[in-house]
C-alpha positions in Angstrom: 72.1 -57.5 -4.1 70.3 -58.3 -0.9 69.1 -56.2 2.1 71.6 -58.0 4.3 74.4 -56.8 2.0 73.2 -53.2 2.4 73.0 -53.5 6.1 76.4 -55.0 6.3 77.9 -52.3 4.1 76.3 -49.5 6.1 77.6 -51.0 9.4 81.2 -51.2 8.0 81.0 -47.8 6.4 79.8 -46.2 9.7 82.3 -48.1 11.9 85.2 -47.9 9.4 86.2 -51.3 10.8 85.3 -54.9 9.8 85.8 -56.0 13.4 83.6 -53.4 15.0 80.9 -53.9 12.3 81.0 -57.6 12.9 80.4 -57.1 16.6 77.6 -54.7 15.8 75.9 -57.2 13.5 76.5 -60.2 15.7 78.4 -62.1 13.0 82.0 -63.2 12.5 84.4 -61.2 10.3 84.8 -63.7 7.4 81.1 -63.9 6.4 80.9 -60.1 6.7 83.9 -59.7 4.4 82.3 -62.1 1.9 79.1 -60.0 1.9 81.0 -56.8 1.2 82.8 -58.6 -1.7 79.6 -59.9 -3.1 78.0 -56.5 -2.9 81.0 -54.9 -4.7 80.8 -57.6 -7.4 77.1 -57.1 -8.0 77.5 -53.3 -8.2 80.7 -53.5 -10.3 82.6 -51.0 -8.2 85.0 -51.0 -5.2 83.3 -49.5 -2.2 85.9 -49.9 0.6 89.7 -49.7 0.9 91.6 -51.6 3.6 94.0 -49.5 5.6 96.3 -50.0 8.5 93.7 -48.5 10.8 90.7 -50.3 9.3 88.8 -49.4 6.1 88.0 -46.2 4.2 85.2 -45.4 1.7 86.1 -44.9 -1.9 84.3 -42.1 -3.8 81.9 -44.7 -5.1 81.5 -46.0 -1.5 80.6 -42.5 -0.2 77.9 -42.1 -2.9 76.6 -45.6 -2.3 76.4 -45.1 1.5 73.8 -42.4 1.0 71.8 -44.5 -1.4 72.0 -47.6 0.9 70.7 -45.6 3.8 67.8 -44.3 1.8 66.9 -47.8 0.5 67.0 -49.2 4.1 64.9 -46.3 5.4 62.3 -46.8 2.7 62.3 -50.6 3.3 61.7 -50.0 7.0 59.0 -47.4 6.3 57.3 -49.9 3.8 57.4 -52.6 6.4 56.0 -50.3 9.1 53.2 -49.0 6.9 52.3 -52.6 5.7 52.1 -53.7 9.4 50.0 -50.7 10.2 47.7 -51.4 7.2 47.3 -54.9 8.4 46.2 -53.5 11.8 43.8 -51.0 10.2 46.1 -48.1 11.1 47.3 -47.0 7.7 45.7 -46.6 4.2 42.5 -45.0 2.9 38.8 -45.3 3.8 36.1 -44.0 1.5 33.0 -42.9 3.5 29.6 -42.2 2.0 27.5 -39.4 3.8 24.1 -38.0 3.1 21.3 -36.2 4.9 20.8 -34.7 8.3 23.3 -37.1 10.0 26.1 -34.8 8.9 24.8 -32.2 11.4 24.9 -34.6 14.3 26.9 -37.7 15.2 28.8 -38.4 11.9 31.3 -35.5 12.3 32.0 -36.5 15.9 32.5 -40.1 14.8 34.9 -39.1 11.9 36.9 -36.9 14.2 37.3 -39.7 16.8 38.4 -42.1 14.0 41.0 -39.6 12.6 42.4 -39.0 16.1 42.6 -42.7 16.8 44.0 -43.6 13.4 45.9 -40.6 12.0 47.6 -42.7 9.4 44.3 -43.4 7.6 43.2 -41.0 4.9 39.5 -40.4 5.3 37.8 -39.5 2.0 34.2 -38.3 2.1 31.6 -38.8 -0.7 28.2 -37.1 -0.7 25.9 -39.8 -2.0 22.2 -40.7 -1.5 21.1 -44.2 -0.4 21.0 -45.8 -3.8 24.3 -44.3 -4.8 25.9 -45.5 -1.6 24.7 -49.1 -2.1 25.9 -49.1 -5.7 29.3 -47.7 -4.7 29.7 -50.3 -1.9 29.1 -53.1 -4.4 31.5 -51.6 -6.9 34.1 -51.1 -4.0 34.2 -47.4 -4.5 33.1 -47.0 -0.9 34.2 -48.8 2.2 31.4 -47.7 4.4 28.4 -45.4 4.3 25.8 -43.7 6.6 22.1 -43.6 5.8 18.6 -44.3 7.1 15.8 -46.8 6.5 17.9 -49.2 4.3 16.0 -52.2 2.9 17.6 -55.5 3.8 19.9 -56.9 1.0 22.0 -60.1 1.2 25.3 -58.4 0.4 25.0 -55.3 2.5 25.2 -55.1 6.3 23.3 -52.3 8.0 24.3 -51.6 11.7 22.0 -49.4 13.7 24.1 -46.6 15.3 21.6 -44.1 16.6 17.9 -43.6 17.0 16.9 -40.0 16.8 13.8 -38.2 18.1 11.7 -36.4 15.5 11.3 -32.6 15.7 9.2 -30.1 13.8 10.8 -27.2 12.1 8.4 -24.2 12.3 8.6 -20.7 11.0 8.9 -18.3 14.0 5.9 -16.4 12.8 3.7 -19.5 12.8 1.4 -19.7 16.0 2.7 -23.3 16.3 6.1 -21.9 17.3 4.6 -20.7 20.6 4.0 -24.3 21.8 6.7 -26.2 23.8 5.9 -29.5 22.0 3.6 -30.4 19.1 1.0 -33.2 19.0 1.8 -35.5 16.1 -1.8 -35.2 14.7 -1.3 -31.5 14.3 0.9 -32.3 11.3 -2.3 -33.1 9.4 -3.5 -29.5 9.6 -0.5 -27.8 8.0 1.3 -27.9 4.7 4.3 -30.2 5.0 7.7 -29.9 3.3 9.2 -33.4 3.1 12.6 -34.9 2.2 14.5 -36.6 0.7 13.2 -36.9 -2.9 14.8 -39.8 -4.8 15.4 -43.3 -3.7 12.6 -45.1 -1.8 11.7 -46.1 0.8 12.9 -42.9 2.4 12.3 -40.6 5.4 9.2 -39.4 3.5 7.7 -42.9 3.5 8.5 -43.3 7.2 6.7 -40.1 8.1 3.7 -41.1 5.9 3.5 -44.5 7.5 3.5 -43.0 11.0 0.7 -40.6 9.9 -1.4 -43.5 8.5 -1.0 -45.4 11.8 -2.6 -42.3 13.4 -5.4 -42.2 10.9 -4.5 -39.2 8.7 -2.6 -38.3 5.6 -0.2 -35.4 5.6 -0.5 -32.6 3.0 2.9 -32.6 1.3 3.4 -29.4 -0.6 7.1 -29.8 -1.5 9.5 -32.7 -1.8 13.1 -31.6 -1.5 16.5 -33.3 -1.6 17.6 -32.9 2.0 17.0 -31.3 5.4 18.9 -28.2 4.5 16.5 -27.4 1.6 13.5 -28.4 3.8 14.4 -26.1 6.6 15.2 -23.3 4.1 11.7 -23.6 2.8 10.3 -23.4 6.3 12.2 -20.2 6.8 10.6 -18.9 3.6 7.1 -19.7 4.9 6.3 -22.7 2.7 5.1 -24.8 5.6 6.4 -27.1 8.4 9.1 -29.8 8.1 9.7 -32.9 10.2 13.4 -33.5 10.8 15.6 -35.8 12.9 17.1 -34.4 16.0 20.5 -34.0 14.4 19.0 -31.5 11.9 18.1 -29.1 14.7 21.8 -28.1 14.7 21.0 -26.4 11.4 20.4 -22.8 12.4 18.5 -20.6 10.0 16.9 -17.2 10.8 13.2 -17.4 11.5 13.1 -21.2 12.2 12.5 -22.9 15.5 12.4 -26.6 16.4 9.9 -28.2 18.6 9.7 -31.9 19.8 6.8 -33.9 18.5 4.5 -35.7 21.0 3.3 -39.1 19.9 2.4 -42.4 21.5 4.3 -44.5 20.8 7.1 -42.0 20.3 8.3 -41.2 16.8 11.9 -41.6 15.9 14.2 -42.5 13.0 17.4 -44.6 12.7 20.8 -43.8 11.4 22.8 -46.8 10.3 26.3 -47.6 9.2 26.3 -49.7 6.0 29.1 -51.8 4.6 29.7 -54.9 2.4 29.0 -58.3 4.0 32.2 -60.3 4.6 34.5 -57.3 4.1 37.5 -58.3 6.1 39.4 -55.0 5.6 41.4 -54.1 8.7 40.6 -50.4 8.1 36.9 -51.1 8.0 37.2 -53.1 11.3 39.0 -50.2 12.9 36.3 -47.8 11.7 33.4 -50.0 12.9 35.2 -50.3 16.3 35.0 -46.5 16.6 31.5 -46.2 15.2 30.2 -48.7 17.7 31.4 -46.7 20.6 28.9 -44.0 19.5 26.0 -46.5 19.4 23.0 -44.9 21.1 19.8 -46.7 20.5 17.1 -45.6 23.0 13.5 -44.5 23.2 13.2 -40.8 22.3 13.2 -38.4 25.1 11.0 -35.3 25.4 11.9 -31.7 25.8 12.0 -28.5 23.8 14.7 -27.5 21.5 14.7 -24.2 19.8 16.8 -22.3 17.3 
C-alpha cells in the first residue's frame, strides 16, 4: 500500500467517478483503475462497485475512506511539522535560567520567542552556572543564561546585556536618603553577597572591583540569589549590590540607588550554548536573543522601590 494509492482511492470515493477522479489527479483512467485494484488486493477487500452512473463505495470502502483520510491528514501534518522543525519553527527548546536576569530581559526575550515561534515548546530549568554547563554538555539543555562564565572550548558565551550595578538599601538606613552612592561607601557597611556556589561568580566580580579601588568589602552573608539577598536587606542585615534587572524585585522597606564609580561598574548577562550546535531551533532562538542585545556603558540616575 502506497500513499498514492490512498490519494487515488479518496479522489475516486469523493468523485464517485473514475473519469472525474482521473481529471482531478491529472492522470489517465487506466493507471488510476490499476491503482485501485492494487489497493484492493493489498487490503484483501473490495472497496468500490462499478455502476451505470460511475462507482459506489462498498461497506468496506466507506470504512476505509475515513481511515484513508486520517492517514493522509497525519502524513501531511507530519510533513508540515518536519518542515517547520527544519526551519526552527517546531519542536522543543530547553532553557536554563538563574539569578537576577529572570527579573529583567529574559522574560521579555522568552515572550518574543514564543510569539515568533508558537510551535516550539519552551521548557525552563532553574540551574546555576555549573549545572547549566553540565546540562549543555549532556544535551539536557539547548541554551542557558548566566553571568561571568569562564571560557571553555566546547561552550559559546554570547554577551547579550551589560547592566548597571545598584545598591539595595534598607529604607531606614541613612544611605537611602542619597540619590546615588559612591562605590567606596560599600567598604563602610556590612554587605550581603550572592550567589553562593560555583565560582567565579558575581561575588568575585564585586570583590575584584573593590580591590581595584583599594578596599575589601565586609561580607556578612553569602546567599543563593538576588531574592534572598534583597530579603536580608529588608530584614536589616546590611546592603546588597545587585544588577539593574534585580531592581524590579519589590520588597517592603527596600530602595535601590545607583552606584557611582570611575570607571563605571556593571555586569554582563550572556546566552550560553554548545559550540557547533546546528539545531534550527537554537538558531531561531539566538536570532531572537540577538535582537535584545544591548551592550553599553552604564548610565546614571536614581531608581527607587
